[in-house]
C-alpha positions in Angstrom: 23.3 26.5 -27.3 26.8 25.9 -27.7 28.9 23.2 -26.7 31.9 21.4 -27.8 31.4 18.6 -29.9 32.3 15.0 -28.4 34.4 12.2 -30.0 35.3 8.7 -29.9 37.8 8.4 -27.1 37.3 11.7 -25.2 37.3 11.4 -21.4 33.7 12.8 -20.0 32.6 13.7 -16.6 29.2 12.5 -16.1 26.7 13.8 -12.9 24.5 11.2 -12.2 21.8 11.9 -9.6 20.9 9.0 -6.9 18.4 8.4 -4.1 19.5 6.1 -1.4 19.1 5.7 2.3 23.2 6.2 3.3 24.9 8.8 0.7 28.4 8.2 0.0 31.9 9.8 0.3 31.5 10.8 -2.7 28.2 12.5 -2.7 27.4 15.9 -3.8 24.2 18.5 -2.9 23.0 15.9 -0.3 19.3 16.7 0.3 16.8 14.9 2.1 13.3 13.5 0.7 10.2 15.0 2.0 9.6 12.1 4.8 13.2 11.9 5.7 13.6 8.2 4.9 15.7 9.0 1.5 18.7 11.0 0.3 18.9 12.6 -2.8 22.3 13.6 -4.6 24.6 13.2 -7.3 27.4 11.7 -7.7 30.2 12.3 -10.8 30.9 9.4 -12.9 34.3 9.1 -15.2 33.3 7.8 -18.5 34.5 7.7 -21.9 32.9 8.4 -25.2 33.2 5.0 -26.5 30.8 6.3 -29.9 29.0 8.8 -31.7 25.7 7.1 -33.0 24.3 8.7 -36.1 21.2 10.6 -34.5 24.0 12.2 -33.0 23.7 10.7 -29.2 27.0 9.6 -27.5 27.4 5.8 -26.2 29.2 6.1 -23.1 31.4 3.4 -21.5 32.2 3.0 -18.0 35.0 1.2 -16.0 33.1 -1.9 -15.9 32.0 -1.8 -19.1 28.4 -0.9 -19.1 27.4 1.6 -21.6 25.2 4.3 -21.2 23.3 6.7 -24.0 23.3 10.4 -23.4 22.6 13.3 -25.2 25.4 15.6 -25.8 23.5 18.6 -24.7 22.7 16.9 -21.4 23.5 19.5 -18.7 24.8 16.4 -16.8 27.6 16.0 -18.9 30.8 17.8 -19.8 34.2 17.6 -20.8 37.1 16.1 -18.6 38.9 19.0 -17.5 42.7 19.1 -16.4 41.2 19.2 -12.7 39.3 16.3 -14.0 41.6 14.5 -15.5 44.2 15.0 -12.2 41.5 13.9 -9.7 40.1 10.7 -11.8 43.0 9.8 -13.4 43.2 5.7 -12.2 40.0 5.8 -13.1 40.3 7.0 -16.6 43.5 5.2 -16.6 41.1 2.2 -16.4 38.7 3.3 -19.2 41.7 3.4 -21.6 42.9 -0.1 -20.6 39.6 -1.6 -20.8 39.4 -3.3 -24.5 36.4 -1.8 -26.7 33.3 -3.9 -26.7 
């Protein structure tokens, strides 16, 4: 499968799956669980590539400094498009201001 390579400093969008009783306003693809107690949905997260590790996985950094290790071929990960950069411009600005490590 072909995908663009990622480099440190690249802006990315990651679709994260969540399960809660009350989906937020940014929830996408909302579905009720079998018993109707929870909702399953996706939320798009604006992150930055902090480092490409030796095994090829990506260390992604959030606005609040948390890190996540993600495989670059994960279907929920993509480079931020021009539309994403406009829509999430304040989040991406915060990521670029946050000092590394």
